[in-house]
VMD Tcl script that builds the backbone (N, CA, C; Angstrom):
set m [mol new atoms 276]
animate dup $m
set s [atomselect $m all]
$s set {name element resname resid chain x y z} {
  {N N UNK 1 A -8.657 12.270 -44.676}
  {CA C UNK 1 A -8.099 12.336 -46.019}
  {C C UNK 1 A -7.898 10.914 -46.521}
  {N N UNK 2 A -8.392 10.650 -47.693}
  {CA C UNK 2 A -8.064 9.394 -48.373}
  {C C UNK 2 A -7.275 9.764 -49.610}
  {N N UNK 3 A -6.174 9.105 -49.822}
  {CA C UNK 3 A -5.242 9.459 -50.888}
  {C C UNK 3 A -5.604 8.851 -52.242}
  {N N UNK 4 A -6.592 7.931 -52.259}
  {CA C UNK 4 A -7.017 7.319 -53.522}
  {C C UNK 4 A -8.405 6.721 -53.333}
  {N N UNK 5 A -9.023 6.374 -54.468}
  {CA C UNK 5 A -10.336 5.722 -54.400}
  {C C UNK 5 A -10.207 4.362 -53.721}
  {N N UNK 6 A -9.101 3.648 -53.976}
  {CA C UNK 6 A -8.906 2.329 -53.351}
  {C C UNK 6 A -8.810 2.459 -51.830}
  {N N UNK 7 A -8.110 3.474 -51.356}
  {CA C UNK 7 A -8.016 3.672 -49.910}
  {C C UNK 7 A -9.381 4.022 -49.329}
  {N N UNK 8 A -10.162 4.851 -50.053}
  {CA C UNK 8 A -11.495 5.237 -49.569}
  {C C UNK 8 A -12.387 4.007 -49.433}
  {N N UNK 9 A -12.361 3.120 -50.412}
  {CA C UNK 9 A -13.180 1.904 -50.361}
  {C C UNK 9 A -12.693 0.977 -49.250}
  {N N UNK 10 A -11.366 0.877 -49.075}
  {CA C UNK 10 A -10.822 0.030 -48.011}
  {C C UNK 10 A -11.253 0.557 -46.636}
  {N N UNK 11 A -11.203 1.872 -46.448}
  {CA C UNK 11 A -11.553 2.453 -45.150}
  {C C UNK 11 A -13.064 2.562 -44.944}
  {N N UNK 12 A -13.804 2.756 -46.035}
  {CA C UNK 12 A -15.261 2.949 -45.962}
  {C C UNK 12 A -15.935 2.042 -46.977}
  {N N UNK 13 A -16.023 0.732 -46.690}
  {CA C UNK 13 A -16.564 -0.223 -47.661}
  {C C UNK 13 A -17.970 0.110 -48.145}
  {N N UNK 14 A -18.756 0.786 -47.324}
  {CA C UNK 14 A -20.127 1.106 -47.736}
  {C C UNK 14 A -20.156 2.070 -48.923}
  {N N UNK 15 A -19.029 2.742 -49.204}
  {CA C UNK 15 A -18.971 3.651 -50.344}
  {C C UNK 15 A -18.580 2.958 -51.642}
  {N N UNK 16 A -18.278 1.678 -51.576}
  {CA C UNK 16 A -17.810 0.952 -52.765}
  {C C UNK 16 A -18.825 1.007 -53.899}
  {N N UNK 17 A -20.094 0.877 -53.591}
  {CA C UNK 17 A -21.140 0.857 -54.615}
  {C C UNK 17 A -21.889 2.184 -54.706}
  {N N UNK 18 A -21.363 3.202 -54.061}
  {CA C UNK 18 A -22.064 4.489 -54.016}
  {C C UNK 18 A -21.763 5.368 -55.221}
  {N N UNK 19 A -20.969 4.868 -56.143}
  {CA C UNK 19 A -20.630 5.669 -57.303}
  {C C UNK 19 A -19.693 6.816 -56.960}
  {N N UNK 20 A -18.907 6.633 -55.905}
  {CA C UNK 20 A -17.967 7.681 -55.500}
  {C C UNK 20 A -16.934 7.887 -56.592}
  {N N UNK 21 A -16.597 9.129 -56.877}
  {CA C UNK 21 A -15.607 9.399 -57.922}
  {C C UNK 21 A -14.236 8.851 -57.560}
  {N N UNK 22 A -13.429 8.666 -58.586}
  {CA C UNK 22 A -12.069 8.204 -58.339}
  {C C UNK 22 A -11.225 9.386 -57.899}
  {N N UNK 23 A -10.117 9.091 -57.283}
  {CA C UNK 23 A -9.205 10.142 -56.846}
  {C C UNK 23 A -9.188 10.282 -55.341}
  {N N UNK 24 A -8.302 11.148 -54.902}
  {CA C UNK 24 A -8.186 11.415 -53.471}
  {C C UNK 24 A -9.397 12.215 -53.004}
  {N N UNK 25 A -9.684 12.145 -51.729}
  {CA C UNK 25 A -10.816 12.900 -51.195}
  {C C UNK 25 A -10.514 13.366 -49.783}
  {N N UNK 26 A -11.217 14.402 -49.400}
  {CA C UNK 26 A -11.141 14.913 -48.033}
  {C C UNK 26 A -12.571 15.133 -47.564}
  {N N UNK 27 A -12.885 14.613 -46.402}
  {CA C UNK 27 A -14.168 14.880 -45.756}
  {C C UNK 27 A -13.887 15.741 -44.540}
  {N N UNK 28 A -14.510 16.910 -44.510}
  {CA C UNK 28 A -14.262 17.867 -43.448}
  {C C UNK 28 A -15.513 17.959 -42.574}
  {N N UNK 29 A -15.416 17.565 -41.309}
  {CA C UNK 29 A -16.576 17.684 -40.434}
  {C C UNK 29 A -16.799 19.134 -40.028}
  {N N UNK 30 A -18.054 19.519 -39.925}
  {CA C UNK 30 A -18.407 20.831 -39.394}
  {C C UNK 30 A -18.891 20.593 -37.976}
  {N N UNK 31 A -18.112 21.038 -37.006}
  {CA C UNK 31 A -18.383 20.761 -35.599}
  {C C UNK 31 A -18.642 22.048 -34.837}
  {N N UNK 32 A -19.631 22.008 -33.960}
  {CA C UNK 32 A -19.862 23.092 -33.006}
  {C C UNK 32 A -19.904 22.469 -31.621}
  {N N UNK 33 A -19.023 22.919 -30.747}
  {CA C UNK 33 A -18.903 22.325 -29.410}
  {C C UNK 33 A -18.738 20.814 -29.506}
  {N N UNK 34 A -17.919 20.387 -30.469}
  {CA C UNK 34 A -17.604 18.978 -30.716}
  {C C UNK 34 A -18.813 18.159 -31.148}
  {N N UNK 35 A -19.897 18.837 -31.560}
  {CA C UNK 35 A -21.111 18.186 -32.039}
  {C C UNK 35 A -21.181 18.391 -33.549}
  {N N UNK 36 A -21.353 17.309 -34.332}
  {CA C UNK 36 A -21.413 17.481 -35.787}
  {C C UNK 36 A -22.687 18.202 -36.216}
  {N N UNK 37 A -22.505 19.215 -37.061}
  {CA C UNK 37 A -23.659 19.938 -37.597}
  {C C UNK 37 A -23.667 19.905 -39.121}
  {N N UNK 38 A -22.692 19.231 -39.717}
  {CA C UNK 38 A -22.633 19.129 -41.165}
  {C C UNK 38 A -21.282 18.623 -41.614}
  {N N UNK 39 A -21.054 18.691 -42.902}
  {CA C UNK 39 A -19.781 18.248 -43.441}
  {C C UNK 39 A -19.583 18.764 -44.849}
  {N N UNK 40 A -18.338 18.788 -45.242}
  {CA C UNK 40 A -17.957 19.187 -46.598}
  {C C UNK 40 A -17.113 18.055 -47.167}
  {N N UNK 41 A -17.434 17.628 -48.355}
  {CA C UNK 41 A -16.652 16.593 -49.022}
  {C C UNK 41 A -16.044 17.127 -50.297}
  {N N UNK 42 A -14.763 16.875 -50.477}
  {CA C UNK 42 A -14.061 17.314 -51.675}
  {C C UNK 42 A -13.360 16.122 -52.296}
  {N N UNK 43 A -13.418 16.039 -53.619}
  {CA C UNK 43 A -12.745 14.968 -54.350}
  {C C UNK 43 A -11.781 15.617 -55.330}
  {N N UNK 44 A -10.585 15.073 -55.391}
  {CA C UNK 44 A -9.540 15.593 -56.267}
  {C C UNK 44 A -9.387 14.639 -57.445}
  {N N UNK 45 A -9.586 15.146 -58.638}
  {CA C UNK 45 A -9.491 14.318 -59.831}
  {C C UNK 45 A -8.073 13.878 -60.139}
  {N N UNK 46 A -7.137 14.752 -59.881}
  {CA C UNK 46 A -5.738 14.425 -60.161}
  {C C UNK 46 A -4.885 14.882 -58.982}
  {N N UNK 47 A -3.876 14.132 -58.700}
  {CA C UNK 47 A -2.978 14.507 -57.621}
  {C C UNK 47 A -3.534 14.136 -56.253}
  {N N UNK 48 A -2.705 14.327 -55.289}
  {CA C UNK 48 A -3.051 14.004 -53.909}
  {C C UNK 48 A -2.883 15.265 -53.081}
  {N N UNK 49 A -3.872 15.613 -52.274}
  {CA C UNK 49 A -3.725 16.812 -51.458}
  {C C UNK 49 A -2.600 16.637 -50.435}
  {N N UNK 50 A -1.874 17.705 -50.227}
  {CA C UNK 50 A -0.795 17.689 -49.232}
  {C C UNK 50 A -1.389 17.831 -47.833}
  {N N UNK 51 A -0.598 17.507 -46.831}
  {CA C UNK 51 A -1.068 17.631 -45.450}
  {C C UNK 51 A -1.506 19.054 -45.138}
  {N N UNK 52 A -0.789 20.046 -45.669}
  {CA C UNK 52 A -1.178 21.433 -45.379}
  {C C UNK 52 A -2.517 21.777 -46.038}
  {N N UNK 53 A -2.869 21.096 -47.134}
  {CA C UNK 53 A -4.192 21.290 -47.738}
  {C C UNK 53 A -5.283 20.815 -46.783}
  {N N UNK 54 A -5.069 19.662 -46.186}
  {CA C UNK 54 A -6.050 19.122 -45.239}
  {C C UNK 54 A -6.173 20.030 -44.024}
  {N N UNK 55 A -5.049 20.528 -43.528}
  {CA C UNK 55 A -5.084 21.437 -42.377}
  {C C UNK 55 A -5.839 22.717 -42.721}
  {N N UNK 56 A -5.595 23.244 -43.914}
  {CA C UNK 56 A -6.303 24.444 -44.353}
  {C C UNK 56 A -7.797 24.187 -44.446}
  {N N UNK 57 A -8.177 23.056 -45.037}
  {CA C UNK 57 A -9.605 22.744 -45.182}
  {C C UNK 57 A -10.273 22.494 -43.841}
  {N N UNK 58 A -9.546 21.944 -42.880}
  {CA C UNK 58 A -10.106 21.797 -41.527}
  {C C UNK 58 A -10.367 23.177 -40.920}
  {N N UNK 59 A -9.465 24.130 -41.146}
  {CA C UNK 59 A -9.668 25.500 -40.663}
  {C C UNK 59 A -10.890 26.125 -41.337}
  {N N UNK 60 A -11.035 25.896 -42.645}
  {CA C UNK 60 A -12.209 26.384 -43.372}
  {C C UNK 60 A -13.475 25.755 -42.779}
  {N N UNK 61 A -13.416 24.463 -42.468}
  {CA C UNK 61 A -14.560 23.777 -41.865}
  {C C UNK 61 A -14.949 24.390 -40.526}
  {N N UNK 62 A -13.950 24.742 -39.726}
  {CA C UNK 62 A -14.250 25.385 -38.431}
  {C C UNK 62 A -14.943 26.729 -38.649}
  {N N UNK 63 A -14.472 27.495 -39.633}
  {CA C UNK 63 A -15.097 28.788 -39.930}
  {C C UNK 63 A -16.531 28.605 -40.434}
  {N N UNK 64 A -16.735 27.615 -41.287}
  {CA C UNK 64 A -18.086 27.330 -41.799}
  {C C UNK 64 A -19.022 26.941 -40.658}
  {N N UNK 65 A -18.538 26.106 -39.758}
  {CA C UNK 65 A -19.363 25.681 -38.623}
  {C C UNK 65 A -19.728 26.876 -37.757}
  {N N UNK 66 A -18.784 27.783 -37.533}
  {CA C UNK 66 A -19.083 28.980 -36.746}
  {C C UNK 66 A -20.130 29.840 -37.447}
  {N N UNK 67 A -20.010 29.991 -38.763}
  {CA C UNK 67 A -20.985 30.782 -39.513}
  {C C UNK 67 A -22.369 30.145 -39.460}
  {N N UNK 68 A -22.437 28.829 -39.598}
  {CA C UNK 68 A -23.728 28.139 -39.512}
  {C C UNK 68 A -24.348 28.299 -38.127}
  {N N UNK 69 A -23.530 28.201 -37.090}
  {CA C UNK 69 A -24.045 28.346 -35.728}
  {C C UNK 69 A -24.531 29.775 -35.491}
  {N N UNK 70 A -23.798 30.769 -35.980}
  {CA C UNK 70 A -24.252 32.157 -35.847}
  {C C UNK 70 A -25.585 32.364 -36.571}
  {N N UNK 71 A -25.737 31.786 -37.746}
  {CA C UNK 71 A -26.991 31.904 -38.488}
  {C C UNK 71 A -28.130 31.231 -37.729}
  {N N UNK 72 A -27.851 30.059 -37.127}
  {CA C UNK 72 A -28.879 29.371 -36.342}
  {C C UNK 72 A -29.291 30.217 -35.141}
  {N N UNK 73 A -28.315 30.795 -34.448}
  {CA C UNK 73 A -28.610 31.639 -33.290}
  {C C UNK 73 A -29.388 32.886 -33.697}
  {N N UNK 74 A -29.033 33.478 -34.830}
  {CA C UNK 74 A -29.738 34.652 -35.318}
  {C C UNK 74 A -31.194 34.316 -35.630}
  {N N UNK 75 A -31.428 33.181 -36.259}
  {CA C UNK 75 A -32.803 32.760 -36.568}
  {C C UNK 75 A -33.594 32.503 -35.292}
  {N N UNK 76 A -32.943 31.898 -34.304}
  {CA C UNK 76 A -33.617 31.643 -33.028}
  {C C UNK 76 A -33.959 32.955 -32.333}
  {N N UNK 77 A -33.057 33.921 -32.374}
  {CA C UNK 77 A -33.315 35.228 -31.766}
  {C C UNK 77 A -34.478 35.920 -32.458}
  {N N UNK 78 A -34.494 35.890 -33.787}
  {CA C UNK 78 A -35.602 36.515 -34.522}
  {C C UNK 78 A -36.941 35.867 -34.167}
  {N N UNK 79 A -36.962 34.548 -34.060}
  {CA C UNK 79 A -38.207 33.844 -33.702}
  {C C UNK 79 A -38.638 34.218 -32.290}
  {N N UNK 80 A -37.692 34.302 -31.365}
  {CA C UNK 80 A -38.004 34.679 -29.992}
  {C C UNK 80 A -38.545 36.107 -29.928}
  {N N UNK 81 A -37.919 37.011 -30.666}
  {CA C UNK 81 A -38.386 38.400 -30.697}
  {C C UNK 81 A -39.790 38.487 -31.270}
  {N N UNK 82 A -40.079 37.700 -32.300}
  {CA C UNK 82 A -41.413 37.708 -32.910}
  {C C UNK 82 A -42.453 37.204 -31.914}
  {N N UNK 83 A -42.126 36.141 -31.169}
  {CA C UNK 83 A -43.066 35.630 -30.156}
  {C C UNK 83 A -43.308 36.671 -29.068}
  {N N UNK 84 A -42.235 37.325 -28.616}
  {CA C UNK 84 A -42.354 38.352 -27.584}
  {C C UNK 84 A -43.215 39.499 -28.092}
  {N N UNK 85 A -42.976 39.931 -29.347}
  {CA C UNK 85 A -43.746 41.014 -29.928}
  {C C UNK 85 A -45.230 40.649 -30.004}
  {N N UNK 86 A -45.536 39.408 -30.403}
  {CA C UNK 86 A -46.931 38.963 -30.470}
  {C C UNK 86 A -47.577 38.995 -29.096}
  {N N UNK 87 A -46.873 38.532 -28.068}
  {CA C UNK 87 A -47.414 38.549 -26.705}
  {C C UNK 87 A -47.653 39.980 -26.233}
  {N N UNK 88 A -46.698 40.855 -26.489}
  {CA C UNK 88 A -46.809 42.243 -26.066}
  {C C UNK 88 A -47.968 42.926 -26.757}
  {N N UNK 89 A -48.096 42.701 -28.077}
  {CA C UNK 89 A -49.174 43.330 -28.843}
  {C C UNK 89 A -50.539 42.763 -28.439}
  {N N UNK 90 A -50.587 41.528 -28.014}
  {CA C UNK 90 A -51.850 40.921 -27.582}
  {C C UNK 90 A -52.339 41.527 -26.280}
  {N N UNK 91 A -51.437 42.115 -25.504}
  {CA C UNK 91 A -51.815 42.720 -24.218}
  {C C UNK 91 A -52.495 44.058 -24.402}
  {N N UNK 92 A -52.323 44.699 -25.559}
  {CA C UNK 92 A -52.944 46.024 -25.807}
  {C C UNK 92 A -54.399 45.947 -25.965}
}
mol reanalyze $m
mol bondsrecalc $m
mol representation Tube
mol addrep $m
């Protein structure tokens, strides 16, 4: 959580020229087995998010990461089933 644009630039100087919006921001990592698989960034135009807002968004990030991992596993299963089906049908 960065509470202002000035804090964001101080903590992440590479964002100074990135045209980052002003205001507080929260970057939420999407982690699966402690491995990053994505992220969500939110910028607040007015006000500063409370600590419970950050905690809530971290929980949302965990749920998003789980959903992404389930989708990845489902796609892998479908691909594996398709390969198995092709091998089986080739034996006929």
